[in-house]
C-alpha positions in Angstrom: 0.0 0.0 0.0 1.4 3.4 -1.0 1.6 6.0 1.8 1.4 9.6 1.2 2.6 12.3 3.6 0.3 15.4 3.7 2.3 18.6 3.9 2.5 21.9 2.1 5.0 21.7 -0.7 7.7 24.3 -0.2 9.2 24.4 -3.7 12.6 25.9 -4.4 14.0 26.5 -7.9 16.8 24.1 -8.8 17.1 24.7 -12.5 16.0 27.2 -15.2 15.9 25.4 -18.6 15.4 27.6 -21.6 12.1 27.0 -23.4 12.5 25.6 -26.9 11.3 27.8 -29.8 8.2 25.6 -30.2 7.3 26.1 -26.5 7.8 29.9 -26.8 5.6 29.9 -29.9 2.9 28.3 -27.7 3.2 31.1 -25.2 5.6 29.6 -22.6 7.9 32.5 -21.6 10.0 30.6 -19.0 10.3 27.3 -17.2 11.7 26.2 -13.8 12.3 22.8 -12.2 11.4 23.1 -8.5 12.0 20.6 -5.7 10.0 20.4 -2.4 12.3 21.0 0.6 10.4 18.4 2.6 9.6 15.4 0.4 12.1 16.2 -2.5 9.4 15.9 -5.1 10.3 17.7 -8.3 7.8 19.6 -10.4 8.2 21.5 -13.7 6.6 25.0 -13.7 6.0 27.1 -16.8 5.4 30.9 -17.0 2.5 31.8 -19.2 0.6 35.1 -19.3 2.2 36.5 -16.2 1.5 33.4 -14.1 3.4 30.2 -13.1 1.6 26.9 -13.7 2.7 23.3 -13.0 3.4 21.6 -16.3 2.1 18.2 -15.2 -1.0 17.3 -13.2 -0.3 16.3 -9.6 -3.2 15.2 -7.4 -1.3 16.2 -4.3 -0.6 19.6 -5.7 -4.3 20.3 -6.1 -5.3 18.8 -2.7 -2.7 20.6 -0.6 -1.6 24.1 -0.2 1.6 25.0 -2.0 4.2 27.5 -1.2 6.2 28.7 -4.1 9.8 30.0 -3.7 
């Protein structure tokens, strides 16, 4: 049985990849790889229209509060 630990993810930026030209053409202005200080989970965030969004769906991201660094 998989155990999940409920906590607020406290992401810190660990890497800033440059978006490819195709990604920029879709409106992605920037990207960041962030890691939670507590559980070490990594998440990719993209900057679109003056706002940061997680690139992939994460159930725990939606169910819990998230602190962004």
